[in-house]
Biotite code that builds the C-alpha atoms (Angstrom):
import biotite.structure as struc

atoms = struc.array([
    struc.Atom([105.471, 180.260, 54.050], chain_id="A", res_id=1, res_name="MET", atom_name="CA", element="C"),
    struc.Atom([107.208, 176.955, 53.274], chain_id="A", res_id=2, res_name="LYS", atom_name="CA", element="C"),
    struc.Atom([109.678, 177.581, 56.203], chain_id="A", res_id=3, res_name="ARG", atom_name="CA", element="C"),
    struc.Atom([106.845, 178.229, 58.630], chain_id="A", res_id=4, res_name="ILE", atom_name="CA", element="C"),
    struc.Atom([105.091, 175.022, 57.476], chain_id="A", res_id=5, res_name="LEU", atom_name="CA", element="C"),
    struc.Atom([108.375, 172.995, 57.851], chain_id="A", res_id=6, res_name="ASN", atom_name="CA", element="C"),
    struc.Atom([109.038, 174.497, 61.263], chain_id="A", res_id=7, res_name="SER", atom_name="CA", element="C"),
    struc.Atom([105.534, 173.707, 62.424], chain_id="A", res_id=8, res_name="THR", atom_name="CA", element="C"),
    struc.Atom([105.671, 170.092, 61.235], chain_id="A", res_id=9, res_name="VAL", atom_name="CA", element="C"),
    struc.Atom([109.082, 169.616, 62.917], chain_id="A", res_id=10, res_name="ILE", atom_name="CA", element="C"),
    struc.Atom([107.723, 171.108, 66.189], chain_id="A", res_id=11, res_name="ALA", atom_name="CA", element="C"),
    struc.Atom([104.686, 168.920, 66.084], chain_id="A", res_id=12, res_name="LEU", atom_name="CA", element="C"),
    struc.Atom([106.663, 165.767, 65.336], chain_id="A", res_id=13, res_name="VAL", atom_name="CA", element="C"),
    struc.Atom([109.151, 166.531, 68.106], chain_id="A", res_id=14, res_name="ALA", atom_name="CA", element="C"),
    struc.Atom([106.404, 167.274, 70.731], chain_id="A", res_id=15, res_name="SER", atom_name="CA", element="C"),
    struc.Atom([104.609, 163.988, 69.684], chain_id="A", res_id=16, res_name="LEU", atom_name="CA", element="C"),
    struc.Atom([107.858, 162.004, 70.173], chain_id="A", res_id=17, res_name="LEU", atom_name="CA", element="C"),
    struc.Atom([108.800, 163.591, 73.470], chain_id="A", res_id=18, res_name="LEU", atom_name="CA", element="C"),
    struc.Atom([105.268, 163.235, 74.710], chain_id="A", res_id=19, res_name="GLY", atom_name="CA", element="C"),
    struc.Atom([105.206, 159.470, 73.957], chain_id="A", res_id=20, res_name="SER", atom_name="CA", element="C"),
    struc.Atom([108.331, 158.682, 75.857], chain_id="A", res_id=21, res_name="LEU", atom_name="CA", element="C"),
    struc.Atom([107.759, 156.796, 79.064], chain_id="A", res_id=22, res_name="THR", atom_name="CA", element="C"),
    struc.Atom([108.730, 158.417, 82.266], chain_id="A", res_id=23, res_name="VAL", atom_name="CA", element="C"),
    struc.Atom([112.093, 157.097, 83.345], chain_id="A", res_id=24, res_name="MET", atom_name="CA", element="C"),
    struc.Atom([112.059, 155.092, 86.634], chain_id="A", res_id=25, res_name="ALA", atom_name="CA", element="C"),
    struc.Atom([114.147, 156.594, 89.432], chain_id="A", res_id=26, res_name="ILE", atom_name="CA", element="C"),
    struc.Atom([116.183, 154.663, 91.876], chain_id="A", res_id=27, res_name="ASP", atom_name="CA", element="C"),
    struc.Atom([114.943, 155.759, 95.415], chain_id="A", res_id=28, res_name="ARG", atom_name="CA", element="C"),
    struc.Atom([115.996, 154.770, 99.050], chain_id="A", res_id=29, res_name="PRO", atom_name="CA", element="C"),
    struc.Atom([113.387, 152.355, 100.558], chain_id="A", res_id=30, res_name="PHE", atom_name="CA", element="C"),
    struc.Atom([112.794, 151.496, 104.300], chain_id="A", res_id=31, res_name="ALA", atom_name="CA", element="C"),
    struc.Atom([110.070, 149.532, 105.922], chain_id="A", res_id=32, res_name="LEU", atom_name="CA", element="C"),
    struc.Atom([109.365, 148.671, 109.590], chain_id="A", res_id=33, res_name="ASN", atom_name="CA", element="C"),
    struc.Atom([106.426, 146.551, 110.713], chain_id="A", res_id=34, res_name="GLY", atom_name="CA", element="C"),
    struc.Atom([104.841, 143.934, 112.850], chain_id="A", res_id=35, res_name="LYS", atom_name="CA", element="C"),
    struc.Atom([102.915, 140.871, 111.925], chain_id="A", res_id=36, res_name="GLY", atom_name="CA", element="C"),
    struc.Atom([102.174, 137.206, 112.427], chain_id="A", res_id=37, res_name="VAL", atom_name="CA", element="C"),
    struc.Atom([103.361, 133.989, 110.825], chain_id="A", res_id=38, res_name="ALA", atom_name="CA", element="C"),
    struc.Atom([101.091, 130.995, 110.569], chain_id="A", res_id=39, res_name="THR", atom_name="CA", element="C"),
    struc.Atom([103.543, 128.104, 110.442], chain_id="A", res_id=40, res_name="PHE", atom_name="CA", element="C"),
    struc.Atom([103.043, 125.102, 108.075], chain_id="A", res_id=41, res_name="ILE", atom_name="CA", element="C"),
    struc.Atom([104.509, 121.839, 109.158], chain_id="A", res_id=42, res_name="THR", atom_name="CA", element="C"),
    struc.Atom([104.955, 118.377, 107.526], chain_id="A", res_id=43, res_name="ASP", atom_name="CA", element="C"),
    struc.Atom([105.269, 115.563, 110.165], chain_id="A", res_id=44, res_name="GLY", atom_name="CA", element="C"),
    struc.Atom([106.334, 118.139, 112.781], chain_id="A", res_id=45, res_name="GLY", atom_name="CA", element="C"),
    struc.Atom([108.950, 119.634, 110.491], chain_id="A", res_id=46, res_name="VAL", atom_name="CA", element="C"),
    struc.Atom([108.748, 123.318, 109.586], chain_id="A", res_id=47, res_name="LEU", atom_name="CA", element="C"),
    struc.Atom([108.174, 123.662, 105.914], chain_id="A", res_id=48, res_name="VAL", atom_name="CA", element="C"),
    struc.Atom([106.680, 127.072, 105.455], chain_id="A", res_id=49, res_name="GLY", atom_name="CA", element="C"),
    struc.Atom([104.522, 129.942, 106.765], chain_id="A", res_id=50, res_name="ALA", atom_name="CA", element="C"),
    struc.Atom([101.749, 132.301, 105.610], chain_id="A", res_id=51, res_name="ASP", atom_name="CA", element="C"),
    struc.Atom([102.828, 135.707, 106.733], chain_id="A", res_id=52, res_name="VAL", atom_name="CA", element="C"),
    struc.Atom([100.899, 138.981, 107.061], chain_id="A", res_id=53, res_name="SER", atom_name="CA", element="C"),
    struc.Atom([102.101, 142.309, 108.559], chain_id="A", res_id=54, res_name="SER", atom_name="CA", element="C"),
    struc.Atom([101.172, 145.875, 108.933], chain_id="A", res_id=55, res_name="SER", atom_name="CA", element="C"),
    struc.Atom([104.019, 148.371, 108.276], chain_id="A", res_id=56, res_name="SER", atom_name="CA", element="C"),
    struc.Atom([105.156, 151.901, 107.532], chain_id="A", res_id=57, res_name="ASN", atom_name="CA", element="C"),
    struc.Atom([107.285, 152.181, 104.364], chain_id="A", res_id=58, res_name="ALA", atom_name="CA", element="C"),
    struc.Atom([108.784, 154.997, 102.447], chain_id="A", res_id=59, res_name="THR", atom_name="CA", element="C"),
    struc.Atom([106.882, 155.583, 99.174], chain_id="A", res_id=60, res_name="HIS", atom_name="CA", element="C"),
    struc.Atom([103.911, 153.567, 100.412], chain_id="A", res_id=61, res_name="LEU", atom_name="CA", element="C"),
    struc.Atom([103.021, 154.963, 103.834], chain_id="A", res_id=62, res_name="GLY", atom_name="CA", element="C"),
    struc.Atom([100.949, 152.700, 105.957], chain_id="A", res_id=63, res_name="LEU", atom_name="CA", element="C"),
    struc.Atom([100.902, 149.388, 104.206], chain_id="A", res_id=64, res_name="CYS", atom_name="CA", element="C"),
    struc.Atom([100.094, 145.682, 104.583], chain_id="A", res_id=65, res_name="THR", atom_name="CA", element="C"),
    struc.Atom([102.128, 142.731, 103.447], chain_id="A", res_id=66, res_name="THR", atom_name="CA", element="C"),
    struc.Atom([101.017, 139.120, 102.697], chain_id="A", res_id=67, res_name="VAL", atom_name="CA", element="C"),
    struc.Atom([103.161, 136.317, 101.469], chain_id="A", res_id=68, res_name="GLY", atom_name="CA", element="C"),
    struc.Atom([104.322, 132.777, 101.741], chain_id="A", res_id=69, res_name="ARG", atom_name="CA", element="C"),
    struc.Atom([107.562, 131.622, 103.051], chain_id="A", res_id=70, res_name="VAL", atom_name="CA", element="C"),
    struc.Atom([109.148, 128.219, 102.247], chain_id="A", res_id=71, res_name="ASN", atom_name="CA", element="C"),
    struc.Atom([111.702, 126.578, 104.369], chain_id="A", res_id=72, res_name="TYR", atom_name="CA", element="C"),
    struc.Atom([114.249, 123.926, 103.463], chain_id="A", res_id=73, res_name="THR", atom_name="CA", element="C"),
    struc.Atom([116.979, 122.504, 105.552], chain_id="A", res_id=74, res_name="PRO", atom_name="CA", element="C"),
    struc.Atom([120.461, 124.196, 104.901], chain_id="A", res_id=75, res_name="ALA", atom_name="CA", element="C"),
    struc.Atom([122.376, 120.977, 105.623], chain_id="A", res_id=76, res_name="ASN", atom_name="CA", element="C"),
    struc.Atom([125.234, 123.181, 107.020], chain_id="A", res_id=77, res_name="ASP", atom_name="CA", element="C"),
    struc.Atom([127.267, 121.401, 109.596], chain_id="A", res_id=78, res_name="PRO", atom_name="CA", element="C"),
    struc.Atom([128.727, 124.728, 110.779], chain_id="A", res_id=79, res_name="GLU", atom_name="CA", element="C"),
    struc.Atom([125.161, 126.101, 111.488], chain_id="A", res_id=80, res_name="HIS", atom_name="CA", element="C"),
    struc.Atom([123.011, 123.140, 112.715], chain_id="A", res_id=81, res_name="PRO", atom_name="CA", element="C"),
    struc.Atom([119.257, 123.955, 112.477], chain_id="A", res_id=82, res_name="GLY", atom_name="CA", element="C"),
    struc.Atom([119.573, 126.664, 109.977], chain_id="A", res_id=83, res_name="ARG", atom_name="CA", element="C"),
    struc.Atom([116.819, 126.720, 107.290], chain_id="A", res_id=84, res_name="LEU", atom_name="CA", element="C"),
    struc.Atom([116.897, 128.325, 103.840], chain_id="A", res_id=85, res_name="LEU", atom_name="CA", element="C"),
    struc.Atom([113.892, 130.611, 103.421], chain_id="A", res_id=86, res_name="SER", atom_name="CA", element="C"),
    struc.Atom([112.373, 131.794, 100.103], chain_id="A", res_id=87, res_name="SER", atom_name="CA", element="C"),
    struc.Atom([109.067, 133.005, 98.909], chain_id="A", res_id=88, res_name="GLY", atom_name="CA", element="C"),
    struc.Atom([106.995, 135.766, 97.367], chain_id="A", res_id=89, res_name="SER", atom_name="CA", element="C"),
    struc.Atom([104.345, 138.255, 98.408], chain_id="A", res_id=90, res_name="GLY", atom_name="CA", element="C"),
    struc.Atom([102.644, 141.657, 97.904], chain_id="A", res_id=91, res_name="LYS", atom_name="CA", element="C"),
    struc.Atom([102.978, 145.005, 99.659], chain_id="A", res_id=92, res_name="ILE", atom_name="CA", element="C"),
    struc.Atom([99.829, 146.982, 99.414], chain_id="A", res_id=93, res_name="THR", atom_name="CA", element="C"),
    struc.Atom([99.771, 150.761, 100.153], chain_id="A", res_id=94, res_name="ALA", atom_name="CA", element="C"),
    struc.Atom([96.820, 152.539, 101.742], chain_id="A", res_id=95, res_name="ALA", atom_name="CA", element="C"),
    struc.Atom([95.701, 153.785, 98.280], chain_id="A", res_id=96, res_name="ASN", atom_name="CA", element="C"),
    struc.Atom([95.665, 150.280, 96.868], chain_id="A", res_id=97, res_name="GLY", atom_name="CA", element="C"),
    struc.Atom([98.929, 150.519, 94.773], chain_id="A", res_id=98, res_name="ASP", atom_name="CA", element="C"),
    struc.Atom([100.932, 147.289, 95.190], chain_id="A", res_id=99, res_name="THR", atom_name="CA", element="C"),
    struc.Atom([104.604, 146.139, 94.991], chain_id="A", res_id=100, res_name="VAL", atom_name="CA", element="C"),
    struc.Atom([105.284, 142.585, 94.201], chain_id="A", res_id=101, res_name="GLN", atom_name="CA", element="C"),
    struc.Atom([108.208, 140.954, 96.212], chain_id="A", res_id=102, res_name="ILE", atom_name="CA", element="C"),
    struc.Atom([110.408, 137.829, 96.045], chain_id="A", res_id=103, res_name="GLU", atom_name="CA", element="C"),
    struc.Atom([112.874, 136.996, 98.638], chain_id="A", res_id=104, res_name="PHE", atom_name="CA", element="C"),
    struc.Atom([115.427, 134.453, 99.875], chain_id="A", res_id=105, res_name="SER", atom_name="CA", element="C"),
    struc.Atom([117.419, 134.174, 103.068], chain_id="A", res_id=106, res_name="GLY", atom_name="CA", element="C"),
    struc.Atom([118.461, 132.040, 106.025], chain_id="A", res_id=107, res_name="GLU", atom_name="CA", element="C"),
    struc.Atom([116.533, 131.392, 109.103], chain_id="A", res_id=108, res_name="LEU", atom_name="CA", element="C"),
    struc.Atom([118.854, 130.789, 112.086], chain_id="A", res_id=109, res_name="ASP", atom_name="CA", element="C"),
    struc.Atom([117.378, 128.793, 114.953], chain_id="A", res_id=110, res_name="PRO", atom_name="CA", element="C"),
    struc.Atom([117.038, 130.534, 118.301], chain_id="A", res_id=111, res_name="PRO", atom_name="CA", element="C"),
    struc.Atom([119.920, 130.568, 120.752], chain_id="A", res_id=112, res_name="PRO", atom_name="CA", element="C"),
    struc.Atom([119.686, 128.218, 123.704], chain_id="A", res_id=113, res_name="ALA", atom_name="CA", element="C"),
    struc.Atom([116.886, 129.375, 126.096], chain_id="A", res_id=114, res_name="GLY", atom_name="CA", element="C"),
    struc.Atom([115.158, 131.625, 123.598], chain_id="A", res_id=115, res_name="SER", atom_name="CA", element="C"),
    struc.Atom([112.034, 131.229, 121.468], chain_id="A", res_id=116, res_name="ILE", atom_name="CA", element="C"),
    struc.Atom([112.948, 133.835, 118.769], chain_id="A", res_id=117, res_name="THR", atom_name="CA", element="C"),
    struc.Atom([114.564, 132.921, 115.445], chain_id="A", res_id=118, res_name="ALA", atom_name="CA", element="C"),
    struc.Atom([116.178, 135.576, 113.062], chain_id="A", res_id=119, res_name="THR", atom_name="CA", element="C"),
    struc.Atom([115.865, 135.439, 109.316], chain_id="A", res_id=120, res_name="ASP", atom_name="CA", element="C"),
    struc.Atom([117.972, 137.695, 107.100], chain_id="A", res_id=121, res_name="ARG", atom_name="CA", element="C"),
    struc.Atom([116.307, 137.639, 103.734], chain_id="A", res_id=122, res_name="PRO", atom_name="CA", element="C"),
    struc.Atom([117.136, 139.708, 100.692], chain_id="A", res_id=123, res_name="VAL", atom_name="CA", element="C"),
    struc.Atom([113.904, 141.129, 99.143], chain_id="A", res_id=124, res_name="PHE", atom_name="CA", element="C"),
    struc.Atom([113.645, 141.837, 95.358], chain_id="A", res_id=125, res_name="ARG", atom_name="CA", element="C"),
    struc.Atom([110.980, 144.185, 94.046], chain_id="A", res_id=126, res_name="PHE", atom_name="CA", element="C"),
    struc.Atom([109.556, 142.579, 90.846], chain_id="A", res_id=127, res_name="VAL", atom_name="CA", element="C"),
    struc.Atom([106.748, 144.852, 89.707], chain_id="A", res_id=128, res_name="GLY", atom_name="CA", element="C"),
    struc.Atom([103.507, 146.154, 91.027], chain_id="A", res_id=129, res_name="GLY", atom_name="CA", element="C"),
    struc.Atom([100.411, 148.355, 90.204], chain_id="A", res_id=130, res_name="THR", atom_name="CA", element="C"),
    struc.Atom([99.713, 152.082, 90.192], chain_id="A", res_id=131, res_name="GLY", atom_name="CA", element="C"),
    struc.Atom([102.838, 154.045, 90.829], chain_id="A", res_id=132, res_name="HIS", atom_name="CA", element="C"),
    struc.Atom([104.854, 150.817, 91.113], chain_id="A", res_id=133, res_name="PHE", atom_name="CA", element="C"),
    struc.Atom([104.262, 149.238, 87.671], chain_id="A", res_id=134, res_name="VAL", atom_name="CA", element="C"),
    struc.Atom([107.514, 147.900, 86.665], chain_id="A", res_id=135, res_name="GLY", atom_name="CA", element="C"),
    struc.Atom([109.083, 148.355, 90.175], chain_id="A", res_id=136, res_name="ALA", atom_name="CA", element="C"),
    struc.Atom([112.597, 146.804, 90.700], chain_id="A", res_id=137, res_name="SER", atom_name="CA", element="C"),
    struc.Atom([115.234, 146.882, 93.332], chain_id="A", res_id=138, res_name="GLY", atom_name="CA", element="C"),
    struc.Atom([116.250, 145.105, 96.421], chain_id="A", res_id=139, res_name="LYS", atom_name="CA", element="C"),
    struc.Atom([116.238, 145.546, 100.146], chain_id="A", res_id=140, res_name="ALA", atom_name="CA", element="C"),
    struc.Atom([118.108, 143.755, 102.939], chain_id="A", res_id=141, res_name="ASP", atom_name="CA", element="C"),
    struc.Atom([115.894, 142.741, 105.791], chain_id="A", res_id=142, res_name="ALA", atom_name="CA", element="C"),
    struc.Atom([115.924, 141.325, 109.379], chain_id="A", res_id=143, res_name="VAL", atom_name="CA", element="C"),
    struc.Atom([112.867, 139.426, 110.529], chain_id="A", res_id=144, res_name="VAL", atom_name="CA", element="C"),
    struc.Atom([112.627, 138.301, 114.210], chain_id="A", res_id=145, res_name="VAL", atom_name="CA", element="C"),
    struc.Atom([109.937, 135.788, 114.723], chain_id="A", res_id=146, res_name="VAL", atom_name="CA", element="C"),
    struc.Atom([108.611, 134.088, 117.963], chain_id="A", res_id=147, res_name="ASN", atom_name="CA", element="C"),
    struc.Atom([108.376, 130.398, 117.224], chain_id="A", res_id=148, res_name="LEU", atom_name="CA", element="C"),
    struc.Atom([105.748, 129.874, 119.655], chain_id="A", res_id=149, res_name="LEU", atom_name="CA", element="C"),
    struc.Atom([103.256, 132.527, 118.742], chain_id="A", res_id=150, res_name="THR", atom_name="CA", element="C"),
    struc.Atom([104.257, 133.472, 115.189], chain_id="A", res_id=151, res_name="GLY", atom_name="CA", element="C"),
    struc.Atom([104.578, 137.165, 116.189], chain_id="A", res_id=152, res_name="ALA", atom_name="CA", element="C"),
    struc.Atom([107.134, 138.893, 114.081], chain_id="A", res_id=153, res_name="LEU", atom_name="CA", element="C"),
    struc.Atom([109.005, 142.161, 113.480], chain_id="A", res_id=154, res_name="GLU", atom_name="CA", element="C"),
    struc.Atom([110.454, 143.153, 110.211], chain_id="A", res_id=155, res_name="ILE", atom_name="CA", element="C"),
    struc.Atom([112.916, 145.915, 109.117], chain_id="A", res_id=156, res_name="THR", atom_name="CA", element="C"),
    struc.Atom([113.944, 146.361, 105.423], chain_id="A", res_id=157, res_name="MET", atom_name="CA", element="C"),
    struc.Atom([116.470, 148.820, 104.073], chain_id="A", res_id=158, res_name="VAL", atom_name="CA", element="C"),
    struc.Atom([117.384, 149.162, 100.364], chain_id="A", res_id=159, res_name="GLY", atom_name="CA", element="C"),
    struc.Atom([116.432, 150.867, 97.055], chain_id="A", res_id=160, res_name="ASN", atom_name="CA", element="C"),
    struc.Atom([113.459, 150.703, 94.855], chain_id="A", res_id=161, res_name="ILE", atom_name="CA", element="C"),
    struc.Atom([113.190, 151.892, 91.344], chain_id="A", res_id=162, res_name="ASP", atom_name="CA", element="C"),
    struc.Atom([109.835, 152.978, 89.901], chain_id="A", res_id=163, res_name="TYR", atom_name="CA", element="C"),
])
């Protein structure tokens, strides 16, 4: 009888311990493609930032929207005149309301002669979220092509997300 009681107690404790362990996050491939608009912020005619919104399709999120703020500072790089350093943060919201918080930094290259489109190559870092994405982490390389006259943009991201 004592053995049965000991076995029962051990089984109960084991199941409680195993049941209380958090689910381990899994590193997953991530890709996003979308289109949006940037509303530019200037100071004395100098580009200093942009409020950005886009609609996209992303792995693990499906159809989603992204909103964020980009800050620009001069790179002061004589080999790349006109280059701006970009940095900022934002939020990707899935159709079901789950969110992924993002932070990013990159370099916005000015348009080539005769063009009105500039290219930014930021690295996005996933820094938390809600729903399925609580504690999300990871990073994705991106290419953002933006029309400097209209603010229209296209974004492509490829990387990994861990949630």
